[in-house]
N, C-alpha and C positions, 0 to 999 in steps of 0.2 A: 504494500500500500504506500502511496506517496505521502510524504510528510506534509502536515497542514501548513498553509501559507499564512504568514503574518500580514495583517492588514497594514497597508502603507499609510503614512501620515497624510499624503496627498489625497488619498481616497476619502479619509474622514473630513479633511478640510473642504474638499469639493462637495461632499454630502451636506456639510454644515452650511456652506454658501448657498446651495440649491434650496435647502430647507428655509433659510432666511429669506431668499428671493420669493419663494412660494408664499411664505407668511406675509411678506410685504404686499405682494399682488393680491392676496386674499383680503387684506385690510383695505386696500385701495378699492377693490371691486365691491366690497360690502359697505363702504362708507356711505353716509347719508347724503345722497345727491340732491335732496330736496332743499337743503339749506343753501342760500345764496351768500357768497362771500361778499360782504359790503365794501370791500376795498379792491374790487375788480371793475375795470372799465367795461361798459356795455355800449355797443354801437346804437346809434339812433334808429328809430323805426324808419321804414321807407318813406312814410309821409313827412317826417321831420327832416329827413336827409336830403330833400330836394334842393336845398341851398348849398350843399357841400360841393365846392368847386374850386379847389386849389389854394385856399387860404388856411394858414396855420396859426393857431392861437395858443400861446404858452402861458400858463400861470405858475407862480413860484414853486409850489409844492406838488403840482400835478403833471407838468409837462404839457404836451399838445392835446388840447381838448376838442380839436376840430371833429365834428360829427360824432361826439360821444355824449353819454349821460355822465354827469359829475358823480363820482362815487360817494356813498353815504359816510364812509369811515372818516375819522378825525375831524368831524364837523365841517368837511369841505363845502357842503351845500350852504352853510351859513357864512363861512369865511369868505367865499367868493363874492359876497355882496359888499364887503368892505375892503378887500384888497385893492391896491392901486391898479392902474390899467395893465393889461397883459402885454406880453411881447407878441407882436403880430408880424408874420412873415408871409410874403407872396413870392415864392420862388419863380413864378412865371412873369414877373414884372419886367417891363422893357426899360433898359437903362436911361434912355432919353425921354421917357414919358413922365408925367406927373399924375398922382393918384389922390383920391379922396377916400378916407376911411370913415365909415359910419358904423358905430356899434349900438344897436337898438334891441329893446325887448319887444318882440312883435305882439305879445299878448299880456302886457303888464296890467294889473298886478297879478293876474292868474289867467289860465286858459278858460276857466268857467266864467270869468267876469273881466274881460279885457278893456276896462274903462279907460286906461291910459295907453291904448294900443300904440305901438312903435315909440315907446318911451326911449328917448335918446340918452345914452350913457356917455357917448364919446363921439366927437366929430372933429376930424382934422383934415384940412385941405392942403393942396400944394406939396404933397409928399413926393420926393424924387424916387423914381423907379429903382435906382441903385440902392437907395436907403431902405426901401420897404422889402427888398430881397433879403437884407441882412437883419431885419427886425428893428431898424432905427426909424421910429415914427417921429419925424420932425417936419413941422409945417405950421400953418395957422390953425390954432385950436379955437373952435367956435363954441361958445358956452351958453348962449341964451336959448329960450324955448323956440320951437320951430314946428312947421307943418310939413310932413313928409312929401305930400303931393306938390306943394309950392316949391319946396327945395329941389325936387327932381325937375320940375318945369323951369325954374330959374336958371339952373346950370345945364339944361338940355341933356339930362342924363337918361340913358336907356338901361338895358340890362347890365348888372354888375359883371366885371371881368373875372372876379374871384369872389367867393363868398364861403361862409361856413356857418354852422350852427351848433350849439351845444345846449343841453338841457340840465338845469339844476334840480328840477322837480322839488324845489323848496318853496312851497306855496305860502310860507310865512315870511317871505322877504318883505322888508320894510324900506321905504324910500330913503329914510334918514337914519340908517342903522349905524350905531357907533361901535367901533371895535372894542371888544372886551379886553380886559387886562390879561396878562399871562402870556405864556409862550405859544407861538404859532408853529412850533416844530412838530412835524407829524410823528405819530407813533408807528404807523404802518404806511409804506409807500404803496400806491395802487399798482396792481399788476396788469399789464396790457393783456387783453383777451385775444 
């Protein structure tokens, strides 16, 4: 009869690795998929994404929000109402052209009651194409109230060359929200989806 073979260390190591891998896969497969991670970006619905056309909007703790729903984590939906203006980039801008940037809330204060429709948050004219490519929004900032239709007519504007949209889904936004004290450092960074 042949002598019994000793099990090799590599064999046990491989068996342990395979067992750990199977256990890990089992845990992932049986995890609760019903829970939504509040710190994950979600793309806009097709109805909301109709304005998505080449413009990028970056906020300090979130990155590019173009065509995204602002995540719920870290109070982002409240913070975005009092942060300073975002970094806006239009990679398709022509170097010799000038641009107008208009940041509006198309259904303020809420979708169910858009009494202040097209609330203007930010309006800058005479932005050089080379600057808007880099996210340098320098030009004439206009700050008094306005009417969207008269504005478009006065400047003979048609369809926008670039646009984007993002949704906070924070229906408690206030027009004159004051930034609360404390740190604005995020606990969790949103994960792109």
